[in-house]
TORDREN-49018 format. One line per field, with one value per residue (C-alpha): x, y, z; residue number from 0. Coordinates in Angstrom, 1 decimal, padded with zeros to 4 digits, m for minus. Example, Ala and Ser with C-alpha at 12.3 -4.5 7.8 and 13.67 -1.06 7.14 Angstrom:
2
x = (012.3_013.7) $
y = (m004.5_m001.1) $
z = (007.8_007.1) $
doro = (0_1) $
This chain:
260
x = (m019.1_m020.0_m017.5_m020.3_m019.1_m016.1_m012.4_m009.8_m006.0_m003.8_000.1_002.2_m000.6_001.3_001.5_000.7_m001.5_m001.9_m002.9_m005.6_m007.0_m007.0_m008.8_m011.4_m012.2_m013.2_m015.0_m017.0_m017.9_m015.1_m012.5_m008.9_m005.4_m002.7_000.8_004.0_007.7_007.8_007.4_005.2_002.3_001.0_000.6_m001.0_m003.4_m004.6_m005.1_m007.2_m009.4_m012.4_m010.5_m007.7_m005.0_m001.5_001.1_005.2_006.3_008.7_006.5_009.6_009.7_007.3_007.3_006.6_003.7_002.1_002.3_000.1_m002.3_m002.8_m002.7_m005.6_m007.8_m006.8_m008.4_m011.5_m012.1_m011.8_m010.3_m012.9_m010.3_m006.8_m005.1_m001.3_000.2_004.0_006.7_009.8_011.3_015.0_017.6_018.1_020.7_021.2_020.9_024.4_025.4_022.6_023.7_022.7_021.9_019.7_017.9_017.5_015.9_013.7_012.5_012.0_009.6_007.7_007.4_008.2_006.2_003.2_003.4_003.9_001.0_m001.1_000.3_m001.3_m004.1_m005.5_m006.0_m007.9_m010.2_m010.6_m011.8_m014.4_m015.7_m015.3_m012.9_m011.3_m007.6_m005.6_m002.3_m000.7_001.7_002.9_002.4_005.9_004.2_003.4_006.0_009.7_011.2_015.0_017.3_014.6_015.4_014.2_011.1_010.2_010.5_009.0_005.9_006.0_005.8_003.0_000.7_001.9_001.2_m002.5_m003.4_m002.1_m003.3_m006.9_m007.2_m007.0_m009.3_m012.1_m014.6_m013.8_m015.6_m012.3_m011.4_m007.6_m007.2_m004.3_m004.2_m001.2_m000.8_001.7_003.2_001.2_002.1_004.0_007.0_008.2_007.6_009.8_012.5_012.5_012.8_015.8_017.6_017.2_018.5_019.5_020.3_016.9_014.4_011.5_012.7_012.1_008.7_008.0_009.2_006.8_003.9_004.3_004.3_001.0_m002.3_m004.3_m001.1_m000.2_000.4_m002.6_m002.8_m003.1_m006.7_m007.6_m005.4_m007.2_m010.7_m009.8_m008.2_m011.5_m014.0_m011.7_m012.1_m016.0_m018.9_m019.2_m016.4_m018.0_m017.5_m014.1_m011.1_m007.4_m007.5_m005.2_m006.3_m003.6_m004.4_m002.2_m003.9_m003.4_000.4_001.3_m001.4_m001.5_001.7_004.4_001.8_001.0_004.5_005.5_002.6_003.5) $
y = (001.0_004.6_007.6_010.4_012.9_010.8_012.1_009.7_010.2_007.8_007.9_006.3_008.0_009.3_006.4_002.5_000.9_004.1_005.6_003.3_003.7_007.4_007.4_004.5_006.7_009.7_007.7_006.2_009.8_010.9_013.4_012.8_014.1_012.0_011.8_011.1_011.8_012.8_016.2_015.3_014.3_017.7_017.7_014.2_016.2_018.3_015.8_014.0_017.0_016.7_019.4_016.5_017.5_016.6_016.7_016.3_014.1_011.6_009.3_008.1_011.7_012.5_016.0_015.8_013.0_015.7_018.3_015.9_015.3_019.1_019.6_017.0_018.5_022.1_021.3_018.7_019.1_015.7_012.1_009.1_006.6_006.1_004.3_003.7_002.5_004.2_001.8_000.7_m002.3_m001.7_m003.7_m007.5_m009.4_m011.9_m011.2_m012.4_m009.3_m007.1_m003.3_m001.9_001.7_000.1_m002.1_001.3_003.1_m000.2_m000.4_003.4_003.9_000.7_000.1_003.3_005.4_003.2_003.7_007.4_007.3_005.4_007.4_010.7_010.1_007.6_011.0_012.5_009.5_008.8_012.6_012.2_008.8_007.0_005.8_003.5_002.1_000.0_m000.5_m002.3_m004.9_m007.9_m011.5_m011.2_m010.1_m013.9_m015.7_m015.7_m014.0_m015.0_m012.0_m009.4_m009.4_m006.0_m005.5_m008.8_m008.0_m004.6_m006.3_m009.1_m006.0_m004.2_m007.0_m006.8_m003.4_m003.7_m006.2_m004.1_m000.9_m002.3_m003.9_m000.5_001.6_m000.7_000.3_004.0_003.2_003.0_m000.2_m001.0_m004.0_m004.7_m005.9_m008.1_m008.0_m010.4_m009.7_m006.7_m004.7_m001.7_000.2_m001.6_m005.0_m003.6_m003.0_m006.6_m007.8_m006.6_m006.8_m010.5_m010.7_m007.4_m009.1_m010.8_m009.3_m010.6_m014.3_m013.3_m011.9_m015.6_m017.6_m015.3_m015.3_m019.4_m019.5_m017.8_m020.1_m016.9_m016.9_m013.1_m010.2_m008.6_m004.9_m001.9_m001.3_m005.3_m004.4_m001.1_m002.7_m004.8_m001.8_000.3_m002.5_m002.5_001.3_001.1_000.3_m002.9_m004.2_m002.9_m005.5_m006.6_m005.4_m006.7_m008.8_m008.7_m010.2_m011.6_m010.4_m012.4_m014.9_m017.3_m017.5_m017.9_m020.5_m022.7_m021.4_m023.9_m026.7_m025.4_m024.8_m028.5_m030.0_m028.2) $
z = (m002.9_m002.7_m001.6_m001.7_001.0_001.8_002.1_001.4_001.8_m000.3_000.3_m002.6_m004.5_m007.3_m009.4_m009.3_m006.6_m004.7_m007.6_m008.9_m005.5_m005.7_m009.2_m007.7_m004.6_m006.8_m009.2_m006.6_m005.4_m003.1_m002.8_m002.0_m001.5_m002.5_m000.7_m003.1_m002.6_m006.1_m006.6_m010.0_m007.9_m007.2_m011.4_m011.3_m008.9_m011.0_m014.0_m011.7_m011.1_m009.0_m006.1_m005.6_m003.8_m004.4_m001.4_m001.4_001.3_002.6_004.8_006.8_008.5_011.4_010.1_006.7_007.8_010.2_007.0_005.0_007.5_008.3_004.3_004.1_007.1_005.7_002.4_003.6_007.1_007.8_007.0_006.4_004.5_004.5_002.2_003.5_000.9_000.3_m000.1_m001.9_m002.8_m002.3_m003.4_m004.0_m002.1_000.3_004.0_004.6_002.4_002.5_002.7_006.2_004.7_002.4_005.1_007.0_004.1_003.4_007.0_007.2_004.8_004.7_008.2_010.4_007.4_007.6_011.7_011.4_009.1_011.6_014.4_012.8_011.2_013.9_016.2_013.8_013.4_017.1_017.6_014.4_015.8_012.7_009.9_008.0_007.2_004.9_005.3_001.9_003.3_000.7_m000.4_000.9_004.0_004.7_002.9_002.8_000.1_m000.4_m001.4_000.0_003.5_004.5_002.3_003.5_007.3_006.8_005.2_007.9_010.4_008.5_009.3_012.7_012.9_011.6_014.2_017.2_016.0_014.6_018.5_020.1_018.2_017.5_019.7_018.7_015.3_013.2_011.0_010.3_007.5_005.5_001.8_000.6_m003.1_m005.3_m008.4_m009.9_m013.1_m011.8_m012.2_m009.1_m010.3_m013.5_m011.1_m009.6_m013.2_m013.9_m010.9_m010.7_m014.3_m016.1_m019.3_m019.6_m017.4_m019.7_m018.8_m015.0_m016.1_m017.6_m014.9_m012.2_m014.5_m014.7_m011.1_m010.8_m010.8_m013.1_m015.4_m015.0_m013.1_m011.4_m012.4_m009.7_m010.1_m009.1_m006.3_m005.5_m005.9_m002.5_m001.1_m001.9_m000.6_003.1_003.3_002.2_004.4_002.5_004.9_008.1_010.0_009.1_011.1_011.8_008.8_006.0_002.1_000.0_m003.8_m005.8_m008.2_m006.0_m005.8_m002.2_m001.5_m004.4_m007.2_m005.9_m006.0_m010.0_m010.6_m009.6_m011.8_m014.5) $
doro = (0_1_2_3_4_5_6_7_8_9_10_11_12_13_14_15_16_17_18_19_20_21_22_23_24_25_26_27_28_29_30_31_32_33_34_35_36_37_38_39_40_41_42_43_44_45_46_47_48_49_50_51_52_53_54_55_56_57_58_59_60_61_62_63_64_65_66_67_68_69_70_71_72_73_74_75_76_77_78_79_80_81_82_83_84_85_86_87_88_89_90_91_92_93_94_95_96_97_98_99_100_101_102_103_104_105_106_107_108_109_110_111_112_113_114_115_116_117_118_119_120_121_122_123_124_125_126_127_128_129_130_131_132_133_134_135_136_137_138_139_140_141_142_143_144_145_146_147_148_149_150_151_152_153_154_155_156_157_158_159_160_161_162_163_164_165_166_167_168_169_170_171_172_173_174_175_176_177_178_179_180_181_182_183_184_185_186_187_188_189_190_191_192_193_194_195_196_197_198_199_200_201_202_203_204_205_206_207_208_209_210_211_212_213_214_215_216_217_218_219_220_221_222_223_224_225_226_227_228_229_230_231_232_233_234_235_236_237_238_239_240_241_242_243_244_245_246_247_248_249_250_251_252_253_254_255_256_257_258_259) $
């Protein structure tokens, strides 16, 4: 994968999978702008070096999204690759008891934020006549996830949005795909483990890993490698697809658990 001369834009780039994508993009010759709602993203960008730009933004606000697109264009003049990866997990509770304000916030960040990224980056790519986008969904985007109704709905929506947008811009030189990570060793998963069992999150970690055929969580870098492949010219005929990256958990994890 060679991103020499390419400009990348990564939302959720301050930590976790987004940061791993940014690091991998730079390692392979590209320049990148990273977006996050945490002010520390500016310092993170400075540490990455290579002219990386850090932009503070709330991806659920159209004006913020327009601002991060403009800031990227002001810095680099174009956007070749867009990792649309910002997301939040929210709280865990049954659908019948789920807080409506929490629902609204999760949908706003995970689904509306993904839409707004497409809404304001795609016109840039259409004008260029080229571009590649990867939206971050989740294994929760292809299966039901009890007690995470908003997160699950938002990630199912990301896959539908990916397919719709890809069908609209394929003939304009733009590819759009989705990556669906399973349990990944990030802050988000630590949060979920603690919400499930505040007294013994390690027990949740052990149970989760026991249900994964590989016997472990994925690393952010492993997810980033798939994102980077799809962003790269190596995936030049891949669009409207979603790739599950979860150590086999979604497809055969239940069977492994049953046998065990």
